[in-house]
VEXMAR-538819 format. One line per field, with one value per residue (C-alpha): residue in one letter; x, y, z. Coordinates in pm, 1 decimal. Example, Ala and Ser with C-alpha at 12.3 -4.5 7.8 and 13.67 -1.06 7.14 Angstrom:
# VEXMAR-538819
kolro	[a|s]
c1	[1230.0|1367.0]
c2	[-450.0|-106.0]
c3	[780.0|714.0]
# end
This chain:
# VEXMAR-538819
kolro	[x|x|x|x|x|x|x|x|x|x|x|x|x|x|x|x|x|x|x|x|x|x|x|x|x|x|x|x|x|x|x|x|x|x|x|x|x|x|x|x|x|x|x|x|x|x|x|x|x|x|x|x|x|x|x|x|x|x|x|x|x|x|x|x|x|x|x|x|x|x|x|x|x|x|x|x|x|x|x|x|x|x|x|x|x|x|x|x|x|x|x|x|x|x|x|x|x|x|x|x|x|x|x|x|x|x|x|x|x|x|x|x|x|x|x|x|x|x|x|x|x|x|x|x|x|x|x|x|x|x|x|x|x|x|x|x|x|x|x|x|x|x|x|x|x|x|x|x|x|x|x|x|x|x|x|x|x|x|x|x|x|x]
c1	[0.0|128.2|51.5|-123.6|-5.9|335.6|361.1|405.1|756.4|830.4|1094.1|1326.6|1473.9|1756.4|1514.9|1612.7|1329.2|1284.3|1151.0|809.8|806.0|582.4|570.7|509.5|417.3|664.7|711.2|1008.8|821.5|736.9|965.2|976.5|1116.6|1147.9|938.9|1214.7|1457.8|1263.8|1485.7|1334.7|1416.1|1288.0|1312.4|1216.2|1396.6|1442.6|1113.2|949.5|947.4|628.5|770.1|984.2|975.9|1193.1|1358.1|1681.4|1676.6|1796.7|1608.8|1336.5|1374.2|1728.4|2069.7|2238.9|2430.1|2587.5|2252.7|1991.7|1631.2|1521.9|1150.9|900.1|687.8|395.3|363.3|442.7|485.8|787.8|1104.7|1454.0|1750.1|2050.7|2416.7|2593.8|2921.9|3198.7|3500.9|3740.6|3508.0|3633.5|3296.3|3289.2|3611.8|3664.8|3692.1|3350.0|3199.6|3347.2|3207.1|2859.6|2874.5|2981.9|2702.6|2438.0|2566.5|2615.2|2917.6|3148.7|3165.0|2784.7|2746.7|2644.6|2630.7|2377.6|2378.0|2051.0|2084.7|1932.6|1888.4|1864.1|1773.8|1894.3|1849.1|2197.3|2253.2|2149.7|2338.5|2366.6|2452.2|2437.8|2361.5|2701.5|2603.6|2320.8|2389.5|2176.0|2363.5|2221.7|2297.7|2299.0|2278.5|1983.2|1820.0|1779.3|1894.5|1917.7|1965.0|2251.9|2361.4|2740.2|2899.4|3171.6|3018.3|3258.7|3013.1|2772.4|2407.9|2458.3|2792.3|2831.3|2896.3|3136.1]
c2	[0.0|345.3|638.3|927.3|1201.5|1291.9|1316.8|1667.6|1763.9|1654.6|1729.8|1446.4|1382.9|1634.1|1904.4|1878.7|1905.8|1590.2|1616.2|1487.5|1122.7|902.5|530.4|215.7|-130.0|-327.1|-703.1|-647.3|-431.9|-65.1|168.9|534.8|783.3|1153.3|1249.1|1480.2|1182.0|990.0|869.2|907.7|632.1|788.5|457.9|233.9|-95.4|-385.2|-571.0|-291.0|6.3|157.8|192.1|501.1|638.9|462.9|523.6|370.5|274.1|25.8|-303.1|-250.9|-422.4|-536.3|-421.9|-187.7|-389.2|-367.9|-467.5|-194.4|-184.7|-14.9|34.5|153.9|428.1|371.1|-3.9|-147.5|-496.7|-391.9|-387.2|-503.4|-585.6|-399.3|-373.1|-40.2|-78.1|68.5|254.4|-35.8|-307.9|-493.1|-634.0|-371.0|-219.5|153.3|204.3|46.4|260.5|570.3|468.7|420.9|766.5|923.7|751.8|848.6|1201.9|1140.0|1318.1|1052.5|1233.3|1217.4|855.6|569.8|218.8|-26.8|-397.6|-589.0|-889.1|-1230.1|-1476.4|-1844.3|-2109.4|-2465.6|-2759.4|-2704.8|-2330.3|-1981.8|-1830.4|-1459.5|-1312.1|-968.2|-852.4|-709.5|-668.2|-416.0|-198.8|93.2|419.4|684.2|1054.1|1135.0|1510.4|1506.5|1195.6|1030.1|687.9|442.4|69.9|49.3|-259.5|-238.2|-263.8|-493.6|-842.1|-992.0|-923.8|-1191.0|-1130.5|-1379.4|-1273.6|-1478.6|-1306.1|-1488.1]
c3	[0.0|-88.9|136.8|-30.5|204.3|332.1|705.9|842.1|942.5|1297.6|1553.8|1653.8|2000.6|1943.0|1831.7|1464.2|1216.6|1012.3|657.4|556.3|455.0|246.3|298.4|97.3|224.4|12.5|4.0|236.2|487.4|524.2|329.7|436.1|188.5|120.9|-183.7|-307.5|-324.2|-590.7|-873.5|-1219.8|-1469.4|-1796.7|-1986.2|-1695.0|-1638.3|-1877.6|-1858.7|-1657.5|-1896.4|-1755.5|-1402.2|-1371.6|-1016.5|-756.2|-423.8|-302.9|62.0|319.2|334.7|597.2|934.6|859.7|967.9|718.7|462.7|121.1|-30.6|-79.3|-191.7|-513.6|-455.6|-713.8|-560.7|-801.0|-746.1|-404.5|-552.2|-762.3|-556.8|-642.3|-425.7|-560.5|-472.6|-516.6|-700.4|-485.5|-622.9|-567.3|-697.8|-1001.9|-1114.8|-1393.3|-1523.7|-1476.8|-1854.8|-1906.6|-1630.2|-1792.0|-2131.5|-1981.8|-1822.2|-2152.0|-2346.5|-2089.6|-2029.6|-1658.6|-1508.3|-1363.8|-1030.5|-1003.6|-1117.6|-891.7|-1035.4|-897.1|-980.4|-967.0|-736.2|-802.1|-517.2|-613.0|-358.8|-402.1|-167.7|-23.0|-29.3|-130.9|-425.6|-495.1|-833.6|-993.5|-1343.1|-1436.2|-1803.3|-1747.7|-1442.0|-1335.8|-1373.2|-1141.1|-1175.1|-803.3|-859.4|-1100.2|-946.7|-1285.1|-1390.1|-1673.4|-1700.3|-1945.1|-2135.8|-2152.8|-2497.5|-2362.1|-2375.8|-2122.8|-1840.3|-1723.8|-1639.2|-1354.2|-1211.8|-891.3|-560.2|-330.5]
# end
């Protein structure tokens, strides 16, 4: 369920004013977000082209981790676990990240790369992989993003996480 009204600004325990929040009842729990932090994906996601407004947040009711939640604000049932690509990560080469930024017109200093995580359960274990071939490139200043298929075909859509 998606709330229709932002909560009024409140004062926290230190007396600081907190911004108004909206909330969504996602499949992972309640997600609170600031309406002015919505990320616009003008072309949507592969397979979900009609869904364009998302927020990036911690997974509800879990300790902060490397994994984040990309939650659609227009459809509570659409949420993806993502993994931000850190500066030292070698999942995608720097040259390929730079090329993606150039193609998309995203300044490299404003770019954040998110990898969509897939969780596969087998009888013995749980396996995690990321789509290294089509990362999300987010312009953190403009709050816009694109899922970009890299021109270098060396990347796997099921790149295993160790």
